[in-house]
C-alpha positions in Angstrom: 0.0 0.0 0.0 2.9 2.3 0.9 4.7 1.4 -2.3 1.5 2.2 -4.3 1.3 5.6 -2.6 4.9 6.3 -3.4 4.5 5.4 -7.1 1.4 7.6 -7.4 3.2 10.5 -5.8 6.1 10.3 -8.2 4.0 10.0 -11.3 4.5 13.3 -13.3 1.4 15.4 -13.7 -0.1 15.7 -17.2 -1.9 19.0 -16.5 -0.3 22.2 -17.7 0.8 24.8 -15.2 -1.1 28.1 -15.2 2.0 30.0 -16.5 2.3 27.7 -19.6 -1.5 28.0 -20.2 -1.2 31.8 -20.0 1.8 31.8 -22.4 -0.1 29.7 -24.9 -3.2 31.9 -24.7 -1.1 35.0 -25.1 0.6 33.5 -28.2 -2.8 32.7 -29.8 -3.9 36.3 -28.9 -0.9 37.8 -30.7 -1.6 35.6 -33.7 -5.3 36.6 -33.8 -4.5 40.3 -33.5 -1.9 40.2 -36.3 -4.2 38.2 -38.6 -7.1 40.6 -37.9 -5.1 43.8 -38.6 -3.3 42.3 -41.6 -6.6 41.2 -43.0 -8.2 44.6 -42.3 -5.4 46.6 -44.0 -5.5 44.4 -47.1 -9.2 44.6 -47.5 -9.3 48.3 -46.6 -6.7 49.1 -49.2 -8.5 47.1 -51.8 -11.8 48.9 -51.0 -10.1 52.4 -51.4 -8.2 51.6 -54.5 -10.6 49.5 -56.5 -12.5 51.4 -59.2 -15.7 49.4 -58.5 -15.7 50.3 -54.7 -14.4 53.6 -53.3 -12.8 54.4 -56.6 -9.7 56.2 -55.5 -7.0 54.6 -57.7 -4.0 56.5 -56.4 -1.7 54.0 -54.8 1.3 56.4 -54.3 -1.0 58.9 -52.6 -2.4 56.2 -50.3 1.1 54.9 -49.4 2.3 58.5 -48.9 -0.6 59.1 -46.4 0.3 56.0 -44.5 4.0 56.9 -44.3 3.2 60.5 -43.2 0.9 59.2 -40.5 3.3 56.6 -39.3 6.2 59.1 -39.3 4.2 61.6 -37.2 3.1 59.1 -34.6 6.6 57.6 -34.4 8.2 61.0 -33.9 5.7 61.8 -31.2 6.3 58.5 -29.4 10.1 58.8 -29.6 10.8 62.5 -29.2 7.9 63.8 -27.1 6.7 60.8 -25.0 10.0 59.0 -25.1 8.3 55.6 -25.1 11.4 53.8 -26.5 15.2 54.6 -26.6 17.0 55.0 -29.9 20.0 52.8 -30.5 23.2 54.8 -29.7 25.1 53.1 -32.6 22.9 54.7 -35.3 25.2 57.4 -36.8 24.4 59.6 -39.8 26.8 57.6 -41.9 25.1 54.3 -40.8 21.7 55.8 -41.6 22.7 56.8 -45.1 24.4 53.5 -45.9 21.9 51.1 -44.3 18.5 52.7 -43.5 18.2 54.8 -46.7 18.5 51.7 -49.1 16.1 49.8 -46.9 13.6 52.7 -46.9 13.9 53.0 -50.7 13.1 49.3 -51.2 10.2 49.5 -48.7 8.7 52.4 -50.5 8.9 50.6 -53.8 7.4 47.4 -52.3 4.4 49.3 -50.8 3.9 51.3 -53.9 3.8 48.3 -56.3 1.8 46.2 -53.8 -0.9 48.8 -53.4 -0.9 49.4 -57.2 -1.7 45.7 -57.8 -5.0 46.0 -56.0 -6.3 48.1 -58.8 -5.8 45.3 -61.4 -6.0 42.0 -59.5 -8.4 40.3 -57.0 -7.4 39.9 -53.4 -7.5 36.2 -53.6 -5.0 36.1 -56.6 -2.7 38.6 -54.9 -2.5 36.3 -51.9 -1.6 33.4 -54.2 1.2 35.4 -55.8 2.5 36.3 -52.3 3.2 32.6 -51.8 6.4 33.3 -53.8 7.9 35.3 -50.9 10.0 32.4 -49.6 11.2 31.7 -53.1 12.3 35.3 -53.5 13.9 35.6 -50.0 15.9 32.3 -50.5 17.0 33.2 -54.0 18.1 36.7 -53.0 19.8 35.3 -49.9 21.8 32.9 -52.0 22.7 35.8 -54.4 24.0 37.9 -51.6 25.6 34.8 -50.0 23.5 35.1 -46.9 22.1 31.6 -47.5 23.9 28.5 -48.8 22.6 26.8 -51.9 21.0 23.5 -51.3 19.5 21.4 -54.1 16.7 20.1 -51.8 15.7 23.6 -50.8 15.8 24.8 -54.4 13.5 21.8 -55.4 11.1 23.0 -52.7 11.2 26.5 -54.2 10.5 25.2 -57.6 7.5 23.3 -56.3 6.1 26.5 -54.8 6.7 28.4 -58.1 5.0 25.6 -60.0 1.9 25.8 -57.8 1.7 29.6 -58.2 2.1 29.2 -62.0 -0.8 26.7 -62.0 -2.9 29.2 -59.9 -2.0 32.0 -62.4 -3.0 29.8 -65.3 -6.5 29.3 -63.7 -7.0 32.9 -62.8 -10.2 34.2 -64.4 -9.3 37.9 -64.1 -5.6 37.6 -65.1 -4.0 41.0 -65.8 -0.4 41.0 -67.0 0.4 44.5 -65.7 -1.1 43.6 -62.3 1.0 40.4 -62.0 4.1 42.4 -63.0 3.4 44.9 -60.2 2.8 42.3 -57.6 5.9 40.2 -58.5 7.9 43.4 -58.4 6.6 44.1 -54.9 7.6 40.6 -53.8 11.1 41.1 -55.2 11.6 44.4 -53.5 10.2 43.2 -50.2 12.4 40.1 -50.2 15.5 42.2 -51.0 14.6 44.5 -48.1 14.3 41.6 -45.7 17.7 40.2 -46.8 19.3 43.7 -46.5 18.0 44.1 -43.0 19.9 41.0 -42.0 23.0 42.1 -43.9 23.1 45.8 -43.1 21.5 46.1 -39.6 21.3 42.8 -37.8 24.9 41.9 -38.6 26.0 45.2 -37.0 24.0 44.4 -33.8 21.2 46.9 -34.5 17.8 45.6 -33.8 14.9 48.0 -34.4 11.4 47.5 -32.9 8.4 48.8 -35.0 8.4 52.3 -33.4 12.1 52.9 -34.0 11.8 51.2 -37.4 9.1 53.6 -38.4 11.0 56.5 -36.8 13.9 55.9 -39.1 12.3 54.3 -42.2 8.9 56.0 -42.6 10.3 59.6 -43.2 12.7 58.1 -45.7 9.9 56.3 -47.5 7.8 59.5 -47.4 10.6 61.4 -49.2 11.2 58.7 -51.8 7.4 58.6 -52.6 7.2 62.3 -53.0 9.0 62.0 -56.4 6.5 59.7 -58.2 3.6 61.4 -56.4 4.6 64.9 -57.7 5.3 63.6 -61.2 2.6 61.0 -61.7 -0.4 61.4 -59.4 -0.5 65.1 -58.3 -1.5 66.4 -61.8 -4.3 63.8 -61.9 -5.5 64.7 -58.4 -5.6 68.4 -59.4 -7.8 67.6 -62.4 -10.2 65.6 -60.2 -11.8 68.6 -58.7 -14.8 66.6 -57.4 -12.6 64.7 -54.8 -12.9 65.7 -51.2 -10.4 64.3 -48.7 -12.3 61.9 -46.3 -10.6 62.2 -43.0 -12.5 59.3 -41.5 -11.7 56.8 -44.3 -8.0 57.7 -44.6 -7.5 58.3 -40.9 -8.8 54.9 -39.9 -7.0 53.3 -42.8 -3.7 54.9 -41.7 -4.3 54.0 -38.1 -4.8 50.3 -39.1 -1.5 50.4 -41.0 0.3 51.8 -38.0 -1.3 49.3 -35.6 -0.2 46.4 -38.0 3.4 47.4 -37.5 3.0 47.2 -33.7 1.2 43.8 -34.1 4.2 42.5 -36.1 6.5 43.4 -33.2 4.2 41.7 -30.7 4.0 38.5 -32.8 7.6 38.2 -33.7 9.0 39.5 -30.4 6.7 37.4 -28.2 6.7 34.2 -30.4 8.9 33.9 -33.5 9.2 34.8 -37.2 8.2 31.2 -38.0 5.0 31.6 -36.1 4.3 34.7 -38.2 4.9 32.6 -41.4 2.4 29.9 -40.3 -0.1 32.6 -39.3 0.4 34.2 -42.7 -0.8 31.0 -44.4 -3.9 31.0 -42.3 -4.6 34.6 -43.1 -4.1 33.9 -46.9 -6.8 31.2 -46.8 -9.1 33.5 -44.9 -8.6 36.3 -47.4 -9.2 33.9 -50.3 -12.5 32.8 -48.7 -13.5 36.4 -48.0 -12.6 37.5 -51.5 -14.8 34.7 -53.0 -17.8 34.9 -50.6 -18.0 38.7 -49.9 -16.2 40.6 -52.6 -17.5 38.1 -55.1 -14.2 37.6 -56.9 -14.0 34.6 -59.1 -12.0 31.7 -57.7 -11.6 28.8 -60.0 -10.8 25.1 -59.1 -7.5 25.5 -61.0 -6.8 28.5 -58.8 -7.3 26.5 -55.6 -5.4 23.4 -56.9 -2.4 25.5 -57.9 -2.4 27.4 -54.6 -2.9 24.1 -52.8 0.4 22.9 -54.3 2.1 26.1 -53.4 0.7 25.9 -49.9 2.1 22.4 -49.4 5.5 23.7 -50.6 5.4 26.6 -48.1 4.3 24.3 -45.3 7.2 22.0 -46.0 9.6 25.0 -46.1 8.3 26.1 -42.7 8.6 22.6 -41.4 12.2 22.4 -42.6 13.0 25.8 -41.0 11.5 24.5 -37.7 13.6 21.3 -37.9 16.7 23.4 -38.5 16.0 25.6 -35.5 15.5 22.6 -33.3 18.7 21.0 -34.5 20.7 24.2 -33.9 19.1 24.6 -30.4 20.0 21.0 -29.6 23.6 21.5 -30.8 23.9 24.6 -28.7 22.7 22.9 -25.6 25.0 20.0 -26.2 28.0 22.4 -26.6 27.0 24.1 -23.4 26.7 20.8 -21.6 30.2 19.8 -22.9 31.7 23.1 -21.8 30.1 22.7 -18.3 31.4 19.1 -18.1 34.9 20.2 -19.2 34.9 23.0 -16.6 33.8 20.6 -13.9 36.6 18.1 -14.8 39.2 20.9 -14.9 38.1 22.0 -11.5 38.4 18.5 -10.1 41.9 18.1 -11.6 43.0 21.5 -10.1 41.6 20.4 -6.8 43.4 17.1 -6.9 46.6 18.8 -7.9 46.3 21.2 -5.0 45.6 18.3 -2.6 48.7 16.5 -3.9 50.9 19.5 -3.4 49.7 20.0 0.1 50.3 16.4 1.0 53.9 16.5 -0.4 54.6 19.7 1.5 53.1 18.1 4.7 
Protein backbone atom coordinates (compact mmCIF):
# COMPACT_ATOMS: atom_id res chain seq x y z
CA UNK A 1 0.00 0.00 0.00
CA UNK A 2 2.87 2.32 0.90
CA UNK A 3 4.68 1.40 -2.33
CA UNK A 4 1.54 2.17 -4.28
CA UNK A 5 1.26 5.56 -2.62
CA UNK A 6 4.88 6.33 -3.41
CA UNK A 7 4.46 5.38 -7.08
CA UNK A 8 1.40 7.56 -7.36
CA UNK A 9 3.19 10.47 -5.78
CA UNK A 10 6.13 10.27 -8.17
CA UNK A 11 3.99 10.03 -11.32
CA UNK A 12 4.46 13.28 -13.31
CA UNK A 13 1.35 15.41 -13.69
CA UNK A 14 -0.07 15.67 -17.17
CA UNK A 15 -1.86 18.96 -16.47
CA UNK A 16 -0.29 22.18 -17.72
CA UNK A 17 0.81 24.80 -15.22
CA UNK A 18 -1.06 28.15 -15.19
CA UNK A 19 2.03 29.97 -16.50
CA UNK A 20 2.26 27.69 -19.56
CA UNK A 21 -1.48 28.02 -20.22
CA UNK A 22 -1.16 31.81 -19.96
CA UNK A 23 1.78 31.79 -22.39
CA UNK A 24 -0.14 29.67 -24.91
CA UNK A 25 -3.21 31.91 -24.68
CA UNK A 26 -1.09 35.03 -25.14
CA UNK A 27 0.60 33.51 -28.21
CA UNK A 28 -2.78 32.74 -29.80
CA UNK A 29 -3.93 36.27 -28.91
CA UNK A 30 -0.93 37.82 -30.68
CA UNK A 31 -1.58 35.62 -33.72
CA UNK A 32 -5.26 36.60 -33.78
CA UNK A 33 -4.48 40.33 -33.48
CA UNK A 34 -1.92 40.18 -36.30
CA UNK A 35 -4.24 38.19 -38.59
CA UNK A 36 -7.11 40.60 -37.92
CA UNK A 37 -5.06 43.75 -38.57
CA UNK A 38 -3.29 42.35 -41.64
CA UNK A 39 -6.64 41.15 -43.00
CA UNK A 40 -8.19 44.58 -42.30
CA UNK A 41 -5.40 46.58 -43.96
CA UNK A 42 -5.46 44.43 -47.12
CA UNK A 43 -9.24 44.56 -47.51
CA UNK A 44 -9.34 48.29 -46.63
CA UNK A 45 -6.67 49.14 -49.21
CA UNK A 46 -8.54 47.09 -51.81
CA UNK A 47 -11.75 48.94 -50.97
CA UNK A 48 -10.12 52.37 -51.37
CA UNK A 49 -8.16 51.64 -54.54
CA UNK A 50 -10.63 49.47 -56.48
CA UNK A 51 -12.52 51.38 -59.20
CA UNK A 52 -15.68 49.37 -58.46
CA UNK A 53 -15.72 50.30 -54.74
CA UNK A 54 -14.45 53.58 -53.26
CA UNK A 55 -12.82 54.37 -56.62
CA UNK A 56 -9.69 56.24 -55.54
CA UNK A 57 -7.00 54.62 -57.73
CA UNK A 58 -4.00 56.54 -56.40
CA UNK A 59 -1.67 53.98 -54.75
CA UNK A 60 1.26 56.39 -54.34
CA UNK A 61 -0.97 58.92 -52.58
CA UNK A 62 -2.39 56.24 -50.28
CA UNK A 63 1.08 54.94 -49.39
CA UNK A 64 2.27 58.54 -48.89
CA UNK A 65 -0.59 59.14 -46.43
CA UNK A 66 0.35 55.96 -44.54
CA UNK A 67 4.01 56.95 -44.28
CA UNK A 68 3.17 60.51 -43.24
CA UNK A 69 0.85 59.25 -40.51
CA UNK A 70 3.33 56.60 -39.27
CA UNK A 71 6.20 59.13 -39.30
CA UNK A 72 4.20 61.62 -37.23
CA UNK A 73 3.12 59.05 -34.63
CA UNK A 74 6.62 57.55 -34.39
CA UNK A 75 8.23 60.99 -33.90
CA UNK A 76 5.69 61.83 -31.17
CA UNK A 77 6.31 58.53 -29.37
CA UNK A 78 10.11 58.82 -29.59
CA UNK A 79 10.78 62.54 -29.19
CA UNK A 80 7.86 63.79 -27.09
CA UNK A 81 6.66 60.83 -25.01
CA UNK A 82 10.04 58.97 -25.10
CA UNK A 83 8.33 55.57 -25.12
CA UNK A 84 11.45 53.83 -26.48
CA UNK A 85 15.16 54.62 -26.59
CA UNK A 86 16.98 55.03 -29.88
CA UNK A 87 20.03 52.83 -30.55
CA UNK A 88 23.19 54.76 -29.69
CA UNK A 89 25.10 53.14 -32.55
CA UNK A 90 22.88 54.73 -35.25
CA UNK A 91 25.17 57.38 -36.76
CA UNK A 92 24.39 59.62 -39.78
CA UNK A 93 26.80 57.56 -41.88
CA UNK A 94 25.11 54.30 -40.84
CA UNK A 95 21.71 55.82 -41.56
CA UNK A 96 22.72 56.80 -45.10
CA UNK A 97 24.44 53.49 -45.87
CA UNK A 98 21.88 51.15 -44.27
CA UNK A 99 18.52 52.74 -43.52
CA UNK A 100 18.17 54.78 -46.72
CA UNK A 101 18.52 51.74 -49.07
CA UNK A 102 16.06 49.78 -46.90
CA UNK A 103 13.64 52.72 -46.95
CA UNK A 104 13.88 52.98 -50.74
CA UNK A 105 13.10 49.29 -51.17
CA UNK A 106 10.23 49.50 -48.68
CA UNK A 107 8.65 52.44 -50.50
CA UNK A 108 8.88 50.61 -53.83
CA UNK A 109 7.41 47.44 -52.31
CA UNK A 110 4.44 49.30 -50.79
CA UNK A 111 3.86 51.34 -53.94
CA UNK A 112 3.79 48.33 -56.26
CA UNK A 113 1.83 46.17 -53.82
CA UNK A 114 -0.92 48.79 -53.42
CA UNK A 115 -0.95 49.38 -57.18
CA UNK A 116 -1.66 45.69 -57.80
CA UNK A 117 -5.01 45.98 -55.97
CA UNK A 118 -6.31 48.10 -58.84
CA UNK A 119 -5.80 45.29 -61.37
CA UNK A 120 -5.98 41.99 -59.46
CA UNK A 121 -8.36 40.30 -57.04
CA UNK A 122 -7.45 39.95 -53.36
CA UNK A 123 -7.46 36.16 -53.64
CA UNK A 124 -5.04 36.07 -56.59
CA UNK A 125 -2.69 38.58 -54.92
CA UNK A 126 -2.47 36.31 -51.88
CA UNK A 127 -1.65 33.39 -54.16
CA UNK A 128 1.16 35.37 -55.76
CA UNK A 129 2.50 36.31 -52.32
CA UNK A 130 3.22 32.61 -51.75
CA UNK A 131 6.37 33.30 -53.83
CA UNK A 132 7.88 35.30 -50.95
CA UNK A 133 9.95 32.35 -49.55
CA UNK A 134 11.23 31.71 -53.09
CA UNK A 135 12.31 35.33 -53.49
CA UNK A 136 13.89 35.57 -50.02
CA UNK A 137 15.87 32.34 -50.49
CA UNK A 138 17.01 33.21 -54.02
CA UNK A 139 18.15 36.71 -53.04
CA UNK A 140 19.76 35.31 -49.88
CA UNK A 141 21.81 32.91 -52.02
CA UNK A 142 22.66 35.75 -54.42
CA UNK A 143 23.98 37.91 -51.56
CA UNK A 144 25.64 34.83 -49.97
CA UNK A 145 23.46 35.11 -46.89
CA UNK A 146 22.10 31.57 -47.45
CA UNK A 147 23.91 28.54 -48.82
CA UNK A 148 22.60 26.83 -51.93
CA UNK A 149 20.97 23.46 -51.31
CA UNK A 150 19.47 21.36 -54.06
CA UNK A 151 16.69 20.09 -51.76
CA UNK A 152 15.68 23.64 -50.80
CA UNK A 153 15.78 24.76 -54.42
CA UNK A 154 13.53 21.83 -55.39
CA UNK A 155 11.10 23.00 -52.72
CA UNK A 156 11.24 26.54 -54.15
CA UNK A 157 10.52 25.19 -57.64
CA UNK A 158 7.48 23.30 -56.33
CA UNK A 159 6.11 26.51 -54.80
CA UNK A 160 6.73 28.37 -58.05
CA UNK A 161 5.00 25.61 -60.04
CA UNK A 162 1.95 25.81 -57.78
CA UNK A 163 1.72 29.59 -58.19
CA UNK A 164 2.09 29.20 -61.98
CA UNK A 165 -0.84 26.75 -62.02
CA UNK A 166 -2.90 29.20 -59.94
CA UNK A 167 -2.05 31.99 -62.40
CA UNK A 168 -3.04 29.76 -65.32
CA UNK A 169 -6.46 29.27 -63.74
CA UNK A 170 -7.01 32.93 -62.85
CA UNK A 171 -10.24 34.21 -64.42
CA UNK A 172 -9.27 37.90 -64.12
CA UNK A 173 -5.62 37.62 -65.11
CA UNK A 174 -3.97 40.98 -65.79
CA UNK A 175 -0.36 40.97 -66.99
CA UNK A 176 0.42 44.45 -65.68
CA UNK A 177 -1.07 43.65 -62.27
CA UNK A 178 0.98 40.43 -62.02
CA UNK A 179 4.11 42.37 -62.97
CA UNK A 180 3.42 44.92 -60.22
CA UNK A 181 2.84 42.26 -57.56
CA UNK A 182 5.92 40.23 -58.53
CA UNK A 183 7.95 43.44 -58.38
CA UNK A 184 6.56 44.13 -54.90
CA UNK A 185 7.56 40.62 -53.78
CA UNK A 186 11.07 41.06 -55.19
CA UNK A 187 11.63 44.44 -53.51
CA UNK A 188 10.22 43.23 -50.19
CA UNK A 189 12.40 40.10 -50.24
CA UNK A 190 15.49 42.22 -51.00
CA UNK A 191 14.57 44.53 -48.12
CA UNK A 192 14.31 41.61 -45.69
CA UNK A 193 17.70 40.24 -46.75
CA UNK A 194 19.34 43.69 -46.53
CA UNK A 195 17.96 44.15 -43.00
CA UNK A 196 19.89 41.03 -41.99
CA UNK A 197 23.03 42.09 -43.85
CA UNK A 198 23.11 45.83 -43.07
CA UNK A 199 21.50 46.11 -39.63
CA UNK A 200 21.29 42.78 -37.81
CA UNK A 201 24.90 41.90 -38.64
CA UNK A 202 25.97 45.19 -37.00
CA UNK A 203 24.03 44.36 -33.84
CA UNK A 204 21.25 46.89 -34.51
CA UNK A 205 17.77 45.56 -33.79
CA UNK A 206 14.90 47.96 -34.36
CA UNK A 207 11.44 47.54 -32.89
CA UNK A 208 8.44 48.79 -34.95
CA UNK A 209 8.42 52.25 -33.37
CA UNK A 210 12.13 52.90 -33.97
CA UNK A 211 11.84 51.25 -37.40
CA UNK A 212 9.06 53.64 -38.35
CA UNK A 213 10.97 56.54 -36.79
CA UNK A 214 13.93 55.89 -39.10
CA UNK A 215 12.33 54.30 -42.17
CA UNK A 216 8.91 55.99 -42.57
CA UNK A 217 10.26 59.55 -43.17
CA UNK A 218 12.74 58.10 -45.66
CA UNK A 219 9.89 56.31 -47.49
CA UNK A 220 7.83 59.50 -47.44
CA UNK A 221 10.61 61.45 -49.20
CA UNK A 222 11.16 58.72 -51.80
CA UNK A 223 7.41 58.56 -52.56
CA UNK A 224 7.20 62.31 -53.05
CA UNK A 225 9.03 61.97 -56.38
CA UNK A 226 6.49 59.69 -58.16
CA UNK A 227 3.62 61.44 -56.37
CA UNK A 228 4.57 64.89 -57.70
CA UNK A 229 5.32 63.64 -61.22
CA UNK A 230 2.59 61.00 -61.67
CA UNK A 231 -0.41 61.42 -59.38
CA UNK A 232 -0.49 65.07 -58.29
CA UNK A 233 -1.47 66.36 -61.78
CA UNK A 234 -4.30 63.82 -61.94
CA UNK A 235 -5.49 64.75 -58.45
CA UNK A 236 -5.61 68.41 -59.43
CA UNK A 237 -7.79 67.57 -62.42
CA UNK A 238 -10.16 65.56 -60.21
CA UNK A 239 -11.79 68.61 -58.66
CA UNK A 240 -14.76 66.59 -57.37
CA UNK A 241 -12.63 64.69 -54.85
CA UNK A 242 -12.86 65.75 -51.18
CA UNK A 243 -10.45 64.26 -48.65
CA UNK A 244 -12.33 61.92 -46.32
CA UNK A 245 -10.57 62.20 -42.97
CA UNK A 246 -12.46 59.28 -41.47
CA UNK A 247 -11.65 56.83 -44.30
CA UNK A 248 -7.99 57.74 -44.65
CA UNK A 249 -7.48 58.33 -40.92
CA UNK A 250 -8.79 54.90 -39.88
CA UNK A 251 -6.96 53.27 -42.79
CA UNK A 252 -3.66 54.87 -41.73
CA UNK A 253 -4.26 53.95 -38.09
CA UNK A 254 -4.78 50.30 -39.08
CA UNK A 255 -1.50 50.38 -41.03
CA UNK A 256 0.33 51.78 -37.99
CA UNK A 257 -1.28 49.25 -35.65
CA UNK A 258 -0.23 46.44 -37.99
CA UNK A 259 3.42 47.40 -37.50
CA UNK A 260 3.00 47.16 -33.74
CA UNK A 261 1.24 43.79 -34.12
CA UNK A 262 4.20 42.48 -36.12
CA UNK A 263 6.47 43.42 -33.19
CA UNK A 264 4.19 41.65 -30.73
CA UNK A 265 3.96 38.51 -32.85
CA UNK A 266 7.64 38.17 -33.73
CA UNK A 267 8.96 39.51 -30.41
CA UNK A 268 6.73 37.35 -28.21
CA UNK A 269 6.66 34.22 -30.40
CA UNK A 270 8.90 33.86 -33.49
CA UNK A 271 9.18 34.76 -37.16
CA UNK A 272 8.25 31.16 -37.98
CA UNK A 273 4.96 31.59 -36.11
CA UNK A 274 4.29 34.65 -38.24
CA UNK A 275 4.89 32.63 -41.41
CA UNK A 276 2.43 29.95 -40.30
CA UNK A 277 -0.11 32.59 -39.27
CA UNK A 278 0.36 34.20 -42.68
CA UNK A 279 -0.76 31.00 -44.39
CA UNK A 280 -3.95 30.97 -42.27
CA UNK A 281 -4.55 34.62 -43.13
CA UNK A 282 -4.13 33.92 -46.86
CA UNK A 283 -6.79 31.19 -46.80
CA UNK A 284 -9.15 33.50 -44.90
CA UNK A 285 -8.60 36.27 -47.44
CA UNK A 286 -9.23 33.90 -50.34
CA UNK A 287 -12.49 32.77 -48.73
CA UNK A 288 -13.49 36.39 -48.02
CA UNK A 289 -12.62 37.48 -51.54
CA UNK A 290 -14.78 34.70 -53.00
CA UNK A 291 -17.76 34.94 -50.63
CA UNK A 292 -18.04 38.68 -49.86
CA UNK A 293 -16.24 40.63 -52.61
CA UNK A 294 -17.53 38.06 -55.14
CA UNK A 295 -14.17 37.59 -56.86
CA UNK A 296 -14.00 34.56 -59.12
CA UNK A 297 -11.96 31.72 -57.66
CA UNK A 298 -11.62 28.75 -60.03
CA UNK A 299 -10.84 25.13 -59.13
CA UNK A 300 -7.51 25.46 -60.96
CA UNK A 301 -6.75 28.50 -58.77
CA UNK A 302 -7.31 26.48 -55.63
CA UNK A 303 -5.43 23.44 -56.94
CA UNK A 304 -2.39 25.54 -57.85
CA UNK A 305 -2.42 27.43 -54.59
CA UNK A 306 -2.86 24.11 -52.75
CA UNK A 307 0.39 22.89 -54.34
CA UNK A 308 2.14 26.13 -53.39
CA UNK A 309 0.70 25.88 -49.88
CA UNK A 310 2.15 22.39 -49.44
CA UNK A 311 5.53 23.67 -50.58
CA UNK A 312 5.39 26.61 -48.14
CA UNK A 313 4.27 24.27 -45.33
CA UNK A 314 7.22 21.95 -46.03
CA UNK A 315 9.56 24.96 -46.11
CA UNK A 316 8.29 26.12 -42.70
CA UNK A 317 8.64 22.57 -41.37
CA UNK A 318 12.24 22.42 -42.61
CA UNK A 319 13.01 25.76 -41.00
CA UNK A 320 11.54 24.53 -37.71
CA UNK A 321 13.61 21.34 -37.86
CA UNK A 322 16.72 23.39 -38.52
CA UNK A 323 16.00 25.64 -35.54
CA UNK A 324 15.49 22.61 -33.31
CA UNK A 325 18.74 21.00 -34.48
CA UNK A 326 20.70 24.21 -33.87
CA UNK A 327 19.13 24.57 -30.43
CA UNK A 328 19.99 20.95 -29.57
CA UNK A 329 23.56 21.47 -30.81
CA UNK A 330 23.88 24.64 -28.74
CA UNK A 331 22.66 22.87 -25.60
CA UNK A 332 25.03 19.97 -26.24
CA UNK A 333 27.97 22.38 -26.60
CA UNK A 334 26.98 24.15 -23.37
CA UNK A 335 26.75 20.78 -21.59
CA UNK A 336 30.20 19.79 -22.92
CA UNK A 337 31.68 23.11 -21.77
CA UNK A 338 30.11 22.68 -18.33
CA UNK A 339 31.43 19.12 -18.05
CA UNK A 340 34.91 20.22 -19.17
CA UNK A 341 34.88 23.00 -16.60
CA UNK A 342 33.83 20.57 -13.86
CA UNK A 343 36.58 18.07 -14.75
CA UNK A 344 39.16 20.86 -14.91
CA UNK A 345 38.09 22.03 -11.47
CA UNK A 346 38.43 18.49 -10.11
CA UNK A 347 41.93 18.14 -11.59
CA UNK A 348 43.02 21.46 -10.13
CA UNK A 349 41.59 20.41 -6.77
CA UNK A 350 43.42 17.06 -6.94
CA UNK A 351 46.63 18.81 -7.86
CA UNK A 352 46.33 21.23 -4.96
CA UNK A 353 45.65 18.35 -2.58
CA UNK A 354 48.68 16.46 -3.87
CA UNK A 355 50.93 19.46 -3.40
CA UNK A 356 49.67 20.01 0.12
CA UNK A 357 50.31 16.37 1.02
CA UNK A 358 53.86 16.46 -0.37
CA UNK A 359 54.57 19.67 1.50
CA UNK A 360 53.12 18.09 4.69
